[in-house]
C-alpha positions in Angstrom: 109.1 95.5 121.7 111.4 98.0 120.1 112.3 95.5 117.3 108.7 95.3 116.4 108.3 99.0 116.5 111.3 99.5 114.2 110.0 96.9 111.7 106.6 98.5 111.7 108.1 102.0 111.4 110.3 100.9 108.5 107.2 99.4 106.8 105.3 102.6 107.2 108.3 104.6 105.8 108.5 102.4 102.8 104.7 102.5 102.2 104.8 106.2 102.2 107.1 106.3 99.1 105.7 103.3 97.3 102.4 103.0 95.5 100.7 100.1 93.8 102.5 100.8 90.5 105.9 100.4 92.2 105.1 96.7 92.9 104.8 95.6 89.3 106.7 95.4 86.1 104.8 97.5 83.7 104.6 97.4 79.9 102.7 99.7 77.6 101.9 99.9 73.9 101.2 103.3 72.3 99.4 104.2 69.1 101.1 106.2 66.3 100.2 109.5 68.1 101.8 108.4 71.4 98.6 107.6 73.3 98.8 104.5 75.5 96.5 101.7 74.1 97.4 98.8 76.4 98.9 98.5 79.9 100.3 95.3 81.2 101.4 94.5 84.7 103.4 91.6 86.1 104.5 90.9 89.6 107.7 89.2 88.3 110.6 91.4 87.3 111.7 90.8 83.7 108.8 88.4 83.1 108.6 86.9 79.6 106.0 88.6 77.4 104.9 85.0 76.5 104.2 84.1 80.2 100.6 83.7 81.2 101.0 85.9 84.2 100.1 89.4 82.9 97.3 91.7 84.0 96.2 93.7 81.0 93.8 96.6 80.3 93.0 98.5 77.2 92.5 102.3 77.1 90.0 104.0 74.8 89.9 107.7 73.8 87.1 110.0 72.5 87.3 112.1 69.3 89.2 114.8 71.1 91.9 112.4 72.3 90.8 112.3 75.9 90.7 109.0 77.9 87.2 107.8 78.1 87.4 104.1 78.8 89.5 101.6 80.7 88.5 98.2 79.3 89.0 94.9 81.1 89.6 91.6 79.2 86.5 89.8 78.0 87.3 86.8 80.2 87.7 88.9 83.3 90.6 90.3 85.4 93.6 88.4 86.7 97.3 87.8 86.2 96.6 85.1 83.6 97.2 86.7 80.2 100.2 86.9 77.9 101.5 90.3 76.8 102.2 89.0 73.4 98.5 88.3 72.8 97.1 91.4 74.4 94.9 92.6 71.5 93.1 89.3 71.3 91.6 89.6 74.8 89.2 92.5 74.0 86.1 92.7 71.8 
């Protein structure tokens, strides 16, 4: 029983310091003023940008530069997009 408790305790300790962002490779594209326009996530470390295994979202900003929209791809969410073609997934 102590082996199970130790494994569970270790899992809890790791989960305390990790969050969802720590589980993914993350890429971003910024505009000329430094604001993030696109965010891509992939579960595979060093995944090719041409691989159809990226989750991508697009960020929008109001006239004052404040984030006002997080847009999902037109064809829905999933790890099925390429980072290279990110701009083509949003209308």
